[in-house]
C-alpha positions in Angstrom: 0.0 0.0 -0.1 2.9 2.6 1.0 4.5 1.5 -2.3 1.5 2.1 -4.5 0.8 5.6 -2.7 4.3 6.6 -3.3 3.9 6.0 -7.2 0.8 7.8 -7.4 2.3 10.7 -5.5 5.3 10.6 -7.9 2.6 10.5 -11.1 0.9 13.5 -9.5 4.3 15.3 -9.1 5.2 14.5 -12.8 1.9 15.9 -14.0 2.3 19.1 -11.9 5.8 19.8 -11.2 7.6 23.0 -11.9 9.8 22.7 -14.9 7.4 20.6 -16.8 6.4 23.9 -18.4 8.8 25.4 -20.8 9.7 29.2 -20.4 9.8 30.9 -23.3 12.2 33.4 -24.4 9.9 35.9 -25.7 6.4 37.0 -26.0 4.5 34.6 -27.8 2.8 36.3 -30.6 0.5 33.5 -31.8 -3.1 32.8 -30.3 -3.1 29.3 -29.0 -4.9 26.7 -27.3 -3.3 23.4 -26.7 -3.3 20.4 -24.6 0.0 18.7 -24.1 0.6 15.0 -22.6 3.8 13.0 -22.4 4.4 9.6 -20.8 7.4 7.2 -20.6 6.9 3.8 -19.3 10.1 1.7 -18.4 10.3 -2.0 -19.2 13.2 -2.3 -16.8 14.2 -0.8 -13.6 12.2 1.3 -11.0 11.6 4.8 -11.5 9.1 7.7 -10.8 6.2 7.7 -13.4 7.7 10.0 -16.0 5.1 12.2 -17.5 3.9 15.8 -18.1 0.3 17.0 -18.8 -0.9 20.7 -19.3 -3.1 23.1 -20.8 -1.4 26.0 -23.0 -3.3 29.2 -23.5 -1.9 32.3 -25.3 -3.8 35.3 -26.0 -2.4 38.3 -27.8 -4.4 41.4 -27.5 -5.8 40.3 -24.1 -7.8 43.2 -22.7 -5.6 45.8 -24.6 -3.8 45.4 -27.9 -0.4 45.5 -26.7 -0.9 42.9 -23.8 -0.3 39.1 -24.0 -1.6 36.5 -21.7 0.3 33.2 -21.6 -1.1 30.3 -19.2 0.2 26.7 -18.7 -2.1 25.1 -16.5 -1.8 21.5 -14.8 -3.9 20.3 -11.9 -2.3 21.9 -9.0 0.1 24.4 -10.8 0.0 27.4 -12.9 2.8 28.9 -15.0 1.9 32.3 -16.6 3.0 35.9 -18.1 1.4 38.9 -19.0 3.6 40.3 -21.6 3.6 44.2 -22.4 4.8 44.9 -26.1 7.1 48.1 -26.5 6.8 48.9 -22.6 10.4 50.2 -23.0 10.6 51.3 -26.6 9.8 50.1 -29.9 11.8 47.0 -29.7 11.7 46.1 -26.2 8.9 44.2 -24.5 8.3 43.4 -20.7 6.8 40.3 -19.1 5.3 40.0 -15.6 5.7 36.3 -14.8 4.1 34.3 -12.1 4.2 30.5 -11.4 3.4 28.3 -8.2 1.6 25.4 -6.8 2.1 21.8 -5.3 4.9 19.7 -6.2 6.8 22.7 -7.8 10.5 21.7 -7.2 10.6 17.9 -5.9 13.5 16.1 -6.3 14.4 12.3 -7.2 17.8 10.8 -6.3 19.2 8.6 -8.7 22.5 6.7 -8.5 23.8 4.0 -11.0 20.6 3.7 -12.6 18.7 3.2 -9.3 16.2 5.4 -7.9 16.8 6.2 -4.2 13.4 6.8 -2.7 14.9 7.1 0.8 16.7 10.2 -0.3 13.8 11.8 -2.7 11.4 14.4 -1.4 8.7 16.7 -2.4 8.9 20.5 -2.6 5.9 23.0 -3.0 6.2 26.8 -3.9 6.3 29.5 -6.4 7.1 33.2 -6.9 6.8 36.1 -9.6 9.2 38.1 -11.6 10.1 40.3 -14.5 11.5 39.7 -17.9 12.9 41.8 -20.5 13.0 41.1 -24.3 14.8 43.4 -26.6 15.1 42.6 -30.3 18.4 44.0 -31.8 17.4 43.4 -35.6 13.8 44.5 -36.0 14.3 44.5 -40.0 15.7 41.1 -40.3 13.6 38.0 -40.9 15.2 35.8 -38.1 14.8 37.7 -34.7 18.0 38.4 -32.6 16.9 38.9 -29.2 18.4 39.7 -25.6 16.3 38.0 -22.6 16.8 38.8 -19.0 14.5 37.6 -16.3 14.7 37.7 -12.5 12.5 35.8 -10.4 12.4 35.4 -6.5 10.9 32.1 -5.4 9.6 30.6 -2.3 10.2 26.7 -1.6 8.8 24.5 1.1 10.0 20.9 1.2 8.5 17.8 2.6 9.1 13.8 3.1 7.6 11.6 0.6 6.2 8.1 1.9 9.4 6.4 1.3 12.0 9.3 2.5 14.2 7.9 5.4 13.3 9.7 8.7 16.9 9.9 9.3 17.3 12.2 6.1 17.1 15.7 6.7 15.5 17.9 4.3 16.8 21.4 3.1 15.3 24.3 5.0 12.2 26.2 3.6 13.6 29.2 2.0 13.5 32.1 -0.4 15.5 32.1 -3.4 16.4 34.7 -6.4 17.1 33.4 -9.8 18.5 35.5 -12.9 18.8 34.4 -16.3 20.4 36.4 -19.1 21.0 35.2 -22.7 21.0 36.0 -26.6 18.9 34.0 -28.9 18.8 33.8 -32.8 15.8 32.5 -33.9 13.6 30.2 -31.8 11.2 27.2 -31.6 7.5 27.2 -31.1 5.9 25.6 -28.2 4.8 22.7 -30.3 5.3 19.0 -30.0 7.0 18.9 -33.7 7.0 22.2 -35.7 7.5 21.9 -39.5 10.3 24.4 -39.3 12.7 26.0 -36.6 16.1 27.4 -36.3 18.0 28.6 -33.1 21.4 29.6 -31.7 21.6 30.8 -28.2 23.8 31.4 -25.1 22.7 31.7 -21.5 23.8 32.4 -18.1 21.9 31.5 -15.0 22.5 32.2 -11.3 20.5 31.2 -8.1 21.2 32.9 -4.7 19.5 30.8 -2.0 18.5 32.6 1.2 19.0 29.5 3.6 21.9 27.6 2.3 23.4 24.9 4.2 23.9 21.3 4.8 20.9 18.3 4.5 20.8 14.8 4.2 22.6 11.9 6.4 24.8 13.5 9.0 24.8 16.5 6.5 26.6 14.7 3.8 25.4 17.0 1.1 25.1 20.8 0.8 22.6 23.3 -0.7 24.9 26.3 -1.9 24.4 30.1 -1.6 25.4 30.7 -4.9 25.2 28.5 -8.2 26.0 29.4 -11.6 25.3 28.1 -15.1 26.6 28.7 -18.6 25.1 26.8 -21.7 24.5 27.2 -25.3 22.3 25.5 -28.0 22.1 25.2 -31.9 19.1 23.8 -33.3 17.4 23.2 -36.8 14.3 21.4 -37.8 13.3 21.3 -41.4 10.4 19.7 -43.2 10.9 19.1 -47.2 7.4 20.3 -48.7 7.6 18.3 -51.5 8.1 14.8 -49.4 7.1 15.8 -46.3 10.2 14.3 -44.8 11.6 16.2 -41.8 14.9 16.0 -40.1 16.1 17.5 -36.7 19.5 18.3 -35.3 20.8 19.8 -32.3 24.0 20.2 -30.2 24.3 21.9 -26.8 26.9 22.2 -24.1 27.1 23.6 -20.6 29.0 24.1 -17.6 28.5 25.2 -13.8 30.3 26.1 -10.9 29.3 26.0 -7.2 26.8 23.1 -8.4 24.5 21.2 -6.1 21.8 18.6 -6.9 19.3 21.4 -7.4 21.4 23.4 -10.1 23.1 20.6 -11.8 22.2 19.8 -15.5 19.7 16.9 -15.8 19.6 14.6 -18.6 17.6 11.6 -19.7 13.9 10.6 -21.0 12.2 11.3 -24.2 9.7 14.1 -23.0 10.4 16.9 -25.2 8.1 19.6 -23.8 9.3 18.8 -20.1 11.2 21.8 -20.0 12.6 24.7 -22.6 16.0 22.9 -23.0 15.1 19.4 -22.9 18.2 17.1 -22.8 16.6 13.9 -24.4 18.4 10.5 -23.9 16.0 7.5 -25.2 15.9 4.8 -22.9 17.2 6.6 -19.9 14.9 7.7 -16.9 13.5 11.2 -17.2 16.4 13.5 -15.5 18.3 10.3 -14.4 21.7 12.0 -15.1 23.1 14.9 -12.9 26.2 16.8 -14.5 28.3 19.7 -13.7 29.3 19.9 -17.2 27.7 18.2 -20.5 27.9 17.8 -24.4 25.1 16.9 -26.0 23.8 15.9 -29.4 20.5 14.9 -31.2 19.5 13.7 -34.7 16.1 12.7 -35.7 14.6 11.7 -39.1 10.7 11.6 -39.8 9.2 10.1 -43.2 5.5 9.5 -44.4 4.2 6.0 -44.7 1.8 5.9 -47.5 0.7 8.7 -49.9 -2.0 10.5 -47.5 0.8 11.7 -44.9 -1.2 10.6 -42.0 1.4 8.1 -40.4 4.8 9.0 -40.2 7.7 6.7 -38.9 10.6 8.7 -36.9 13.8 7.6 -35.5 15.8 9.8 -33.0 19.4 9.1 -31.9 21.1 11.1 -28.9 24.2 10.9 -27.1 25.9 13.0 -24.2 29.4 13.3 -22.7 29.1 14.4 -19.0 31.1 15.1 -15.9 28.9 13.8 -13.2 28.0 15.6 -10.1 30.2 14.3 -7.5 28.4 12.1 -5.0 26.0 11.2 -7.8 27.5 7.9 -9.3 26.5 6.8 -12.7 28.9 4.1 -14.6 30.0 5.5 -17.9 30.3 9.3 -18.6 29.5 8.9 -22.6 25.9 7.9 -22.9 24.1 7.2 -26.2 20.3 5.9 -26.8 18.1 5.4 -29.6 14.1 5.7 -30.2 12.0 4.7 -33.1 7.9 5.0 -33.6 5.0 5.7 -35.3 3.2 9.1 -35.2 -0.2 9.8 -36.4 -1.3 13.3 -37.8 -5.0 14.1 -38.3 -6.0 15.3 -41.3 -7.3 18.7 -40.1 -4.3 19.3 -38.2 -5.8 19.5 -34.8 -4.2 16.6 -33.2 -1.1 14.2 -33.5 0.0 11.3 -31.4 3.1 9.4 -31.1 4.1 6.1 -29.9 7.8 4.9 -29.8 10.2 2.5 -28.5 13.7 3.3 -27.1 16.9 2.0 -25.9 19.4 3.4 -23.7 23.1 1.6 -24.8 24.8 2.5 -21.4 21.8 2.6 -19.0 22.6 0.9 -15.8 19.6 -1.7 -14.8 19.0 -4.5 -12.8 20.6 -8.0 -13.8 22.8 -6.7 -16.5 19.8 -5.3 -18.7 20.2 -1.8 -20.5 17.5 0.9 -20.7 14.1 -0.1 -22.6 11.3 2.3 -22.5 8.0 3.0 -24.3 6.8 6.6 -24.7 3.5 8.2 -25.7 3.2 11.8 -26.8 -0.2 13.6 -27.7 -1.0 17.2 -28.7 -4.5 18.6 -29.3 -4.9 21.9 -30.8 -8.2 23.1 -29.6 -7.9 26.2 -31.8 -7.6 24.2 -35.2 -10.5 22.0 -33.7 -12.9 24.6 -33.6 -11.8 26.2 -36.9 -10.0 23.9 -39.1 -9.6 26.7 -41.8 -8.0 29.4 -39.4 -4.6 30.3 -40.4 -2.2 31.4 -37.7 -0.3 34.7 -38.2 3.0 34.9 -39.8 5.4 36.2 -37.2 9.5 36.2 -37.2 9.5 34.1 -33.7 7.4 31.2 -35.4 8.7 28.4 -38.0 6.2 29.9 -40.4 7.9 33.2 -40.1 11.4 31.5 -40.9 10.0 29.6 -43.9 10.8 32.6 -46.3 14.4 32.7 -45.2 14.9 29.2 -45.7 13.2 29.0 -49.1 15.5 31.6 -50.3 
């Protein structure tokens, strides 16, 4: 009974946790109503139920023409932003951010492919902040933008059913996060955009107001300051005549004064679980904790038949990592492959994917490697209600990039 309750808690957490919703790097100019669902089922080994589910709403012209309201809503969690266009000049927008709810920053401990339930725990909390978006090249087709965001957050920590009574949790506290970066291009908040291009670089720092030791006899520490630096290059392109699509991305990052909450987390096949999802097919979601990493991904999708409803897609990804001290993981170069079938509704209102994935270096019981099944669903409520509606062509979306690539 205790085990079942722990699994249900993990599922509820996965559907509502902070970090499930991507944090977008500019005000989204398109009207959207999307339902996003993702689920990984692991065939070997024990892990929290890996899933996300949320409703994404974006309304330009909310109340006034220069306001945009964005909301991502899960059962007990809300992430949103009120965007104000040209608040600080013709090319500078401001966003008022807010987020919070249950299970906001819960932590799962993994070591050598095993979920350590005795050292995992739940976190609740939320906060509000400000974002600034400045466009450097308003006359160009592909936007080059500066993004600055400052967010104070409050977090509380609670035991799970299986948390060891001797394991001391971190202290409840306020923290302050600052992120700054430059992004050229971008990707829409869609499961599979037809076209996207991005080159970006980022710096992020956290200041904890109640740092200190926690765990078994203070064997681990929550740092006062943590720092992360990373970059990404991404390209997704669909050949119009054939409807074949390829995707390629490379990213890398480093960190210092790193702890378990600020380490880079890699693993799983949940592409919308976070803005910079570091996917590794066949591995548990965020199984790998790294101080430094290099990650690459390549995917190819092709239609099956002439009606272009069924598609076959294969994804290969790998990473070289420097693991966080104290979080053992076996090999430091990791690869995985996934392959599956996607169904695209003729009206474009929904799509679903079922895939199998294998992790070549994933450590599992009895010498097995990582085997998993995944299910992904996107339902576009706006297109379902009006199949003939055409979204606006804007420079932040893949449709806006289309002219550039066709040249």
